[in-house]
DRENPA-3360 file (N, C-alpha, C; in nm, 2 decimals, always signed):
BEGIN
1 = MRYRRLRV = -3.22/+0.54/+0.18/-3.14/+0.48/+0.28/-3.00/+0.46/+0.23 ~ -2.98/+0.42/+0.10/-2.85/+0.40/+0.05/-2.77/+0.53/+0.06 ~ -2.83/+0.64/+0.02/-2.75/+0.77/+0.03/-2.71/+0.80/+0.17 ~ -2.79/+0.77/+0.27/-2.75/+0.79/+0.41/-2.63/+0.70/+0.44 ~ -2.63/+0.57/+0.40/-2.52/+0.48/+0.43/-2.39/+0.53/+0.37 ~ -2.40/+0.59/+0.25/-2.28/+0.64/+0.18/-2.22/+0.76/+0.26 ~ -2.31/+0.85/+0.31/-2.27/+0.96/+0.39/-2.21/+0.92/+0.52 ~ -2.27/+0.82/+0.58/-2.21/+0.77/+0.71/-2.08/+0.70/+0.69;
9 = QDQLREEV = -2.06/+0.63/+0.58/-1.94/+0.56/+0.55/-1.83/+0.67/+0.53 ~ -1.86/+0.78/+0.46/-1.76/+0.88/+0.44/-1.72/+0.95/+0.57 ~ -1.82/+0.97/+0.66/-1.80/+1.04/+0.79/-1.71/+0.94/+0.87 ~ -1.75/+0.82/+0.87/-1.67/+0.72/+0.95/-1.52/+0.71/+0.91 ~ -1.50/+0.71/+0.78/-1.37/+0.71/+0.72/-1.29/+0.83/+0.77 ~ -1.35/+0.95/+0.76/-1.28/+1.07/+0.81/-1.25/+1.06/+0.96 ~ -1.35/+1.02/+1.04/-1.33/+1.01/+1.18/-1.23/+0.91/+1.23 ~ -1.23/+0.79/+1.16/-1.13/+0.69/+1.20/-0.99/+0.74/+1.16;
17 = SQILFKDI = -0.98/+0.80/+1.05/-0.85/+0.86/+1.01/-0.80/+0.96/+1.12 ~ -0.89/+1.04/+1.16/-0.85/+1.14/+1.26/-0.81/+1.08/+1.39 ~ -0.89/+0.98/+1.43/-0.86/+0.91/+1.56/-0.73/+0.84/+1.55 ~ -0.70/+0.77/+1.44/-0.57/+0.70/+1.43/-0.46/+0.80/+1.43 ~ -0.48/+0.92/+1.37/-0.37/+1.02/+1.36/-0.35/+1.09/+1.49 ~ -0.46/+1.12/+1.56/-0.44/+1.21/+1.68/-0.46/+1.14/+1.81 ~ -0.54/+1.04/+1.82/-0.58/+0.99/+1.95/-0.52/+0.86/+1.99 ~ -0.47/+0.77/+1.90/-0.42/+0.64/+1.93/-0.27/+0.66/+1.96;
25 = RDPGLGFV = -0.22/+0.62/+2.07/-0.08/+0.63/+2.11/-0.01/+0.49/+2.13 ~ -0.05/+0.40/+2.05/+0.00/+0.26/+2.06/+0.14/+0.26/+1.98 ~ +0.25/+0.22/+2.05/+0.38/+0.22/+1.98/+0.38/+0.12/+1.86 ~ +0.30/+0.03/+1.86/+0.30/-0.07/+1.75/+0.23/-0.02/+1.63 ~ +0.16/+0.09/+1.64/+0.09/+0.14/+1.52/+0.18/+0.21/+1.42 ~ +0.19/+0.16/+1.30/+0.28/+0.21/+1.20/+0.20/+0.32/+1.12 ~ +0.25/+0.34/+1.00/+0.19/+0.43/+0.91/+0.07/+0.37/+0.84 ~ -0.05/+0.42/+0.88/-0.18/+0.36/+0.83/-0.26/+0.47/+0.75;
33 = TVIEVRLT = -0.31/+0.43/+0.64/-0.40/+0.51/+0.57/-0.54/+0.44/+0.56 ~ -0.64/+0.51/+0.60/-0.78/+0.45/+0.59/-0.82/+0.48/+0.44 ~ -0.84/+0.37/+0.37/-0.88/+0.38/+0.23/-1.03/+0.39/+0.21 ~ -1.11/+0.31/+0.29/-1.25/+0.31/+0.27/-1.31/+0.24/+0.39 ~ -1.44/+0.28/+0.41/-1.52/+0.21/+0.52/-1.65/+0.16/+0.45 ~ -1.68/+0.04/+0.47/-1.80/-0.02/+0.41/-1.89/-0.06/+0.53 ~ -2.01/-0.02/+0.53/-2.11/-0.05/+0.63/-2.21/-0.15/+0.58 ~ -2.26/-0.23/+0.67/-2.37/-0.32/+0.63/-2.50/-0.24/+0.61;
41 = EDLKIAKV = -2.60/-0.30/+0.56/-2.73/-0.23/+0.53/-2.79/-0.17/+0.66 ~ -2.77/-0.24/+0.77/-2.83/-0.20/+0.90/-2.74/-0.10/+0.98 ~ -2.62/-0.07/+0.92/-2.53/+0.02/+0.98/-2.47/-0.03/+1.11 ~ -2.47/-0.16/+1.13/-2.42/-0.21/+1.26/-2.27/-0.27/+1.25 ~ -2.23/-0.29/+1.13/-2.09/-0.35/+1.11/-2.02/-0.26/+1.01 ~ -1.90/-0.22/+1.05/-1.81/-0.14/+0.96/-1.68/-0.21/+0.93 ~ -1.66/-0.23/+0.80/-1.53/-0.29/+0.77/-1.44/-0.17/+0.72 ~ -1.33/-0.15/+0.79/-1.24/-0.04/+0.77/-1.12/-0.09/+0.69;
49 = YCSIYGDD = -1.11/-0.05/+0.56/-1.00/-0.10/+0.47/-0.88/+0.00/+0.49 ~ -0.77/-0.06/+0.53/-0.65/+0.02/+0.56/-0.53/-0.03/+0.47 ~ -0.45/+0.07/+0.43/-0.33/+0.05/+0.37/-0.22/+0.07/+0.47 ~ -0.12/-0.02/+0.48/-0.02/+0.00/+0.58/+0.12/+0.00/+0.51 ~ +0.20/+0.10/+0.54/+0.33/+0.11/+0.48/+0.43/+0.02/+0.56 ~ +0.51/-0.06/+0.49/+0.61/-0.14/+0.56/+0.61/-0.28/+0.50 ~ +0.70/-0.36/+0.56/+0.72/-0.50/+0.52/+0.61/-0.58/+0.59 ~ +0.61/-0.71/+0.57/+0.50/-0.80/+0.63/+0.50/-0.80/+0.78;
57 = AEKAKTMA = +0.62/-0.79/+0.84/+0.62/-0.79/+0.99/+0.56/-0.66/+1.04 ~ +0.59/-0.55/+0.98/+0.54/-0.42/+1.02/+0.39/-0.42/+1.00 ~ +0.34/-0.48/+0.89/+0.20/-0.48/+0.87/+0.13/-0.56/+0.97 ~ +0.18/-0.68/+1.01/+0.12/-0.76/+1.11/+0.12/-0.69/+1.25 ~ +0.23/-0.62/+1.28/+0.24/-0.55/+1.40/+0.14/-0.44/+1.41 ~ +0.12/-0.37/+1.30/+0.02/-0.26/+1.29/-0.12/-0.31/+1.30 ~ -0.15/-0.42/+1.23/-0.28/-0.48/+1.23/-0.32/-0.53/+1.38 ~ -0.22/-0.58/+1.45/-0.24/-0.62/+1.59/-0.27/-0.50/+1.67;
65 = ALNRSKGY = -0.20/-0.39/+1.65/-0.22/-0.26/+1.72/-0.36/-0.21/+1.69 ~ -0.41/-0.22/+1.57/-0.54/-0.17/+1.53/-0.65/-0.25/+1.60 ~ -0.63/-0.38/+1.60/-0.72/-0.47/+1.66/-0.73/-0.45/+1.82 ~ -0.61/-0.42/+1.88/-0.61/-0.39/+2.02/-0.69/-0.26/+2.05 ~ -0.69/-0.17/+1.96/-0.75/-0.04/+1.98/-0.89/-0.03/+1.94 ~ -0.95/-0.14/+1.88/-1.09/-0.14/+1.83/-1.19/-0.08/+1.93 ~ -1.18/-0.12/+2.05/-1.28/-0.08/+2.15/-1.27/+0.07/+2.18 ~ -1.15/+0.12/+2.19/-1.13/+0.26/+2.21/-1.18/+0.35/+2.09;
73 = IKFLLGQR = -1.14/+0.30/+1.97/-1.19/+0.37/+1.85/-1.34/+0.37/+1.84 ~ -1.40/+0.26/+1.87/-1.55/+0.25/+1.87/-1.61/+0.35/+1.97 ~ -1.55/+0.36/+2.09/-1.59/+0.45/+2.20/-1.58/+0.60/+2.14 ~ -1.47/+0.63/+2.08/-1.45/+0.77/+2.03/-1.55/+0.80/+1.92 ~ -1.57/+0.70/+1.83/-1.67/+0.72/+1.72/-1.81/+0.74/+1.78 ~ -1.84/+0.67/+1.88/-1.97/+0.69/+1.95/-1.99/+0.83/+2.00 ~ -1.88/+0.90/+2.04/-1.89/+1.04/+2.08/-1.90/+1.13/+1.97 ~ -1.84/+1.10/+1.86/-1.82/+1.20/+1.75/-1.93/+1.18/+1.64;
81 = VKLKYTPD = -1.98/+1.06/+1.62/-2.08/+1.04/+1.51/-2.21/+1.00/+1.58 ~ -2.31/+1.08/+1.55/-2.44/+1.06/+1.61/-2.52/+0.96/+1.53 ~ -2.52/+0.83/+1.58/-2.59/+0.72/+1.53/-2.67/+0.65/+1.64 ~ -2.77/+0.58/+1.61/-2.84/+0.51/+1.71/-2.75/+0.40/+1.77 ~ -2.68/+0.33/+1.69/-2.59/+0.23/+1.73/-2.45/+0.26/+1.67 ~ -2.35/+0.25/+1.75/-2.21/+0.27/+1.70/-2.17/+0.13/+1.64 ~ -2.13/+0.13/+1.51/-2.10/+0.01/+1.44/-1.98/-0.06/+1.50 ~ -1.99/-0.20/+1.50/-1.87/-0.28/+1.53/-1.77/-0.26/+1.42;
89 = IFFVLDDT = -1.64/-0.25/+1.46/-1.53/-0.22/+1.36/-1.45/-0.35/+1.34 ~ -1.42/-0.37/+1.21/-1.33/-0.48/+1.17/-1.23/-0.42/+1.07 ~ -1.10/-0.43/+1.10/-1.00/-0.38/+1.02/-0.96/-0.48/+0.91 ~ -0.95/-0.44/+0.79/-0.91/-0.52/+0.68/-0.79/-0.46/+0.61 ~ -0.69/-0.54/+0.59/-0.57/-0.49/+0.52/-0.60/-0.48/+0.37 ~ -0.58/-0.37/+0.31/-0.61/-0.34/+0.17/-0.48/-0.33/+0.10 ~ -0.44/-0.43/+0.02/-0.31/-0.43/-0.05/-0.33/-0.41/-0.20 ~ -0.44/-0.34/-0.24/-0.47/-0.32/-0.38/-0.36/-0.24/-0.44;
97 = SEKAARIE = -0.31/-0.13/-0.37/-0.21/-0.05/-0.43/-0.08/-0.13/-0.46 ~ -0.04/-0.22/-0.37/+0.08/-0.30/-0.39/+0.06/-0.39/-0.51 ~ -0.06/-0.45/-0.52/-0.09/-0.54/-0.64/-0.08/-0.46/-0.77 ~ -0.13/-0.34/-0.76/-0.13/-0.26/-0.88/+0.02/-0.22/-0.92 ~ +0.10/-0.19/-0.82/+0.24/-0.16/-0.84/+0.31/-0.28/-0.90 ~ +0.28/-0.40/-0.85/+0.35/-0.52/-0.90/+0.31/-0.55/-1.05 ~ +0.18/-0.53/-1.08/+0.13/-0.55/-1.22/+0.20/-0.44/-1.31 ~ +0.21/-0.32/-1.26/+0.27/-0.22/-1.34/+0.42/-0.25/-1.37;
105 = EILRRERD = +0.49/-0.30/-1.27/+0.63/-0.34/-1.28/+0.64/-0.46/-1.39 ~ +0.55/-0.55/-1.38/+0.56/-0.66/-1.48/+0.53/-0.61/-1.62 ~ +0.43/-0.52/-1.63/+0.40/-0.47/-1.76/+0.52/-0.38/-1.82 ~ +0.59/-0.31/-1.73/+0.70/-0.23/-1.77/+0.82/-0.32/-1.82 ~ +0.84/-0.43/-1.74/+0.95/-0.52/-1.78/+0.92/-0.58/-1.92 ~ +0.79/-0.62/-1.94/+0.75/-0.68/-2.07/+0.77/-0.58/-2.18 ~ +0.73/-0.45/-2.16/+0.75/-0.35/-2.26/+0.90/-0.33/-2.29 ~ +0.98/-0.33/-2.19/+1.13/-0.31/-2.20/+1.19/-0.43/-2.28;
113 = AKAD = +1.14/-0.55/-2.25/+1.19/-0.67/-2.32/+1.15/-0.67/-2.46 ~ +1.03/-0.62/-2.50/+0.99/-0.62/-2.64/+1.07/-0.51/-2.71 ~ +1.11/-0.40/-2.64/+1.18/-0.29/-2.71/+1.32/-0.33/-2.74 ~ +1.38/-0.43/-2.68/+1.51/-0.47/-2.70/+1.53/-0.56/-2.82;
% end
């Protein structure tokens, strides 16, 4: 069962990415990258982790556009992915790359300070 869930997660990640790139025409939708999809054990809830390029206002605007489009995205997923139940979608802002960049910047400054 676990292997099936992993395959479905990968398939959902690909499909949501394609839907956001090709099918969603919301002007509030900024530059979004789908990082990961995590499904519950029963495959009924999908958390879609997204990275959004831009400042905090742009991220809030894009998250609002994603949440407005949830129903349509779920409808399209139901057509493209053959599952008994199409999972409910919840978008989660993933800022891991930004945190990693901040940590890298702090470490670089510390190395530079020690070198002086």
